[in-house]
C-alpha positions in Angstrom: -0.1 0.0 0.0 1.5 3.4 -1.0 1.1 6.2 1.5 1.0 10.1 0.9 3.2 11.9 3.2 1.1 13.7 6.0 -2.1 13.3 4.1 -5.3 11.4 5.1 -5.9 8.6 2.7 -7.9 5.4 2.2 -6.2 2.2 3.2 -6.6 -1.1 1.4 -9.2 -2.9 3.5 -11.2 -5.9 2.9 -14.5 -4.6 1.6 -16.4 -7.8 2.4 -15.3 -7.4 6.1 -16.6 -3.7 6.1 -19.8 -4.6 4.5 -20.6 -7.5 6.5 -19.6 -5.8 9.7 -21.6 -2.6 8.9 -24.6 -4.8 7.8 -24.8 -6.8 11.0 -23.6 -4.0 13.3 -26.6 -1.8 12.2 -29.0 -4.7 12.6 -27.7 -5.3 16.3 -28.1 -1.8 17.2 -31.5 -1.6 15.7 -32.6 -4.7 17.6 -31.2 -3.4 20.8 -33.5 -0.5 21.1 -33.0 1.5 24.4 -30.4 -1.1 25.6 -28.0 -0.3 22.9 -25.3 0.8 25.1 -25.4 -2.4 27.3 -25.6 -4.6 24.2 -22.4 -2.9 22.7 -20.5 -3.2 25.8 -21.3 -6.9 26.2 -20.3 -7.5 22.6 -17.0 -5.7 23.1 -16.5 -7.9 26.2 -17.2 -11.1 24.4 -14.7 -10.4 21.7 -12.0 -9.0 24.2 -12.5 -11.5 27.0 -13.8 -14.6 25.3 -12.8 -15.1 21.6 -9.4 -13.3 21.9 -8.4 -15.4 24.9 -10.3 -18.7 24.1 -9.6 -19.3 20.5 -11.1 -22.8 20.8 -14.5 -21.4 21.4 -14.5 -19.7 18.2 -13.2 -22.6 16.4 -16.1 -24.8 17.8 -18.7 -22.2 16.7 -17.4 -22.0 13.3 -16.9 -25.6 12.7 -19.1 -27.3 10.2 -18.6 -30.5 12.0 -20.4 -29.3 15.1 -24.2 -29.4 14.6 -26.3 -26.2 15.0 -28.2 -27.5 18.0 -24.9 -28.2 20.0 -23.6 -24.7 19.0 -26.7 -22.9 20.5 -26.6 -25.1 23.5 -23.0 -23.9 24.1 -23.8 -20.4 23.5 -26.7 -20.8 26.2 -24.2 -22.3 28.7 -21.7 -19.9 28.4 -23.6 -16.6 27.8 -27.1 -17.4 29.0 -28.3 -15.2 31.7 -24.9 -13.2 31.3 -25.8 -11.2 28.3 -28.8 -9.3 26.9 -31.3 -11.8 25.2 -31.0 -9.7 22.0 -27.1 -10.4 22.0 -27.6 -13.9 22.9 -30.1 -14.4 20.0 -27.8 -12.4 17.6 -24.9 -14.9 18.5 -27.1 -17.8 17.5 -28.2 -16.2 14.3 -24.4 -15.7 13.5 -23.9 -19.3 14.0 -26.8 -20.4 12.0 -25.4 -18.4 9.0 -21.9 -19.3 9.4 -20.9 -15.9 10.2 -19.5 -16.2 13.8 -16.0 -15.7 12.3 -17.0 -12.2 11.4 -17.8 -11.2 14.9 -14.7 -9.1 15.5 -15.6 -6.9 12.4 -19.1 -6.7 13.5 -18.0 -5.5 16.9 -15.8 -2.7 15.5 -18.7 -1.5 13.2 -21.2 -1.6 16.0 -18.9 0.3 18.3 -18.1 2.9 15.6 -21.9 3.2 14.6 -22.7 3.8 18.2 -20.0 6.5 18.7 -21.3 8.3 15.6 -25.0 8.3 17.1 -23.5 9.8 20.2 -21.6 12.5 18.1 -18.3 10.9 18.8 -15.7 9.3 16.7 -12.8 7.0 17.8 -9.3 7.4 16.7 -6.5 5.1 17.2 -3.1 6.9 17.7 0.1 5.0 17.5 3.3 6.7 18.5 6.9 5.6 19.5 6.6 7.0 22.9 3.5 7.7 25.1 1.7 10.9 24.7 1.9 13.5 27.3 -1.4 15.3 28.3 -0.7 18.4 26.2 -0.1 16.1 23.0 -3.2 14.3 23.9 -5.4 17.3 23.9 -3.9 18.9 21.0 -4.6 15.8 18.9 -8.1 15.5 20.1 -8.8 19.2 19.4 -7.3 19.2 16.0 -9.1 16.1 14.9 -12.3 17.2 16.4 -12.3 20.5 14.3 -11.4 18.5 11.2 -14.0 15.7 11.6 -16.7 17.6 13.4 -17.1 15.1 16.1 -16.0 14.7 19.8 -12.9 12.5 19.4 -12.1 9.5 21.7 -8.4 8.4 21.4 -7.3 4.9 21.7 -3.5 5.2 22.3 -1.0 2.5 21.3 2.7 2.6 21.8 4.7 1.1 19.1 8.4 1.2 19.4 9.0 0.0 15.9 7.8 3.4 14.6 11.0 5.5 13.9 9.2 8.7 15.2 6.2 10.8 14.5 2.7 9.6 14.7 0.1 7.4 12.9 -3.6 8.0 13.2 -6.4 5.9 12.1 -10.0 7.0 12.0 -12.2 4.3 10.5 -10.7 3.3 7.3 -8.7 6.5 7.0 -5.0 6.8 8.0 -2.8 9.9 8.7 0.9 8.6 8.5 3.3 11.2 9.9 5.8 8.7 11.0 9.4 8.7 9.7 8.6 5.1 8.4 5.7 6.5 6.5 7.6 9.4 5.1 10.4 7.1 3.9 7.8 4.7 2.2 6.3 7.8 0.5 9.8 8.9 -0.7 10.5 5.5 -1.9 7.3 5.4 -3.8 8.1 8.8 -5.4 11.5 7.9 -6.2 10.2 4.6 -8.0 7.5 6.5 -9.9 10.3 8.9 -11.1 12.4 6.2 -12.2 9.6 4.7 -14.1 8.7 7.9 -15.8 12.4 8.5 -16.9 12.4 5.0 -18.4 9.2 5.6 -20.3 10.6 9.1 -21.5 13.8 7.6 -22.6 12.1 4.9 -24.4 9.8 7.3 -26.2 12.8 9.3 -27.3 14.5 6.3 -28.8 11.3 5.5 -30.8 11.0 9.0 -32.2 14.7 9.7 -32.8 
């Protein structure tokens, strides 16, 4: 993926993931009604605390070798009485349709949609070193002005970044890191070389 220096641009994401996540995320929020915040929080917890820590659970629920009755009974044993009935039924529907493997994408979409409903947007910020309060406030303020939303920052420290900052909002990425700038420079150099070769070849043909 080529990156434009210090500019927002679209990343190459799997469109199927986005479409399925958005479709089911909207459906879940609509079905949750007044309990939408509770349902979204519980969905976040399932992905974070269950699927991520117990990969065998996802394998069982996704396996075509396990019949649907057993899958739904397992869902009832694990989540029955612990999560909202709307979310419980939603998990069963995903199993029936062979979509349980999309749950992470659905969770991301549901979270983003709910944030938008509340006038907020979530931004993931990656830096080589932790942000201080001044930097955090400056980033939130600048993004808020640009996007027209209250910005909630998810901060990630990534020592592999050579410096600068990377910000993701939805499928948009701002790459102000040294690594990103070097990538943009390499891309520009390669494009320049290719153009020079084409021009030279054209000159040979017309001379």
